[in-house]
N, C-alpha and C positions, 0 to 999 in steps of 0.2 A: 809561099808555104803557109798554110793556115795555122793559126795559133789555137791551142786548145786550153781550156781552163784546167786548173789543177784537179778539179773534181772529175772532169771527163777523162783525164789521163788516169786517175786512180781507178775509176770504174772500168776502163779498158784493161788495166793491169789485173784487177780482180777477175774479170772474165777470162783473161789469158790463163791465170792461175787455175781456175775451175776446169778449163779445157785440158790443161796439162795433167791435172789429177785424174780426170776421166780417161785420158789416153794411157796413163801409166797403169790404171786398173785394167783397161782392155788388153794391154800387153802382158798382164800378169805380174807386173812389178810391185803392185800394191794389192793386198787382200781387200775384198769389198768392204769389210768393216773399217779398215784403216782409211780407205778412200771416203767413206761416208763421214767418218769423224773429221777428216780434213776439210771436206766440203761444208760441214756444219760450222766449223771454226771460221771458214771463209765467209759463210752467210752472216755470222755474227759481226765480223769486221765490216762487211758490206752494209749492214743495218746501221752501224755506228757512223759510217761515212755519210749515209743519207741523212741521218739525224743531224749531223754537223752542218750539212749543206742547207737543211731546212731550218736550222736554228732551234731545234727541239731540245 
């Protein structure tokens, strides 16, 4: 079984979260504005993780 770095696992988790938000919006569980706000927060977390990975 291949081992993944903590960064790649975090990135996969973020991508899964984004997919779940989009699916909830498509099903009508989230208003488009709420989904957009959640994706924006996710993007900011994503940026922070990349900055940490790159040592910025």
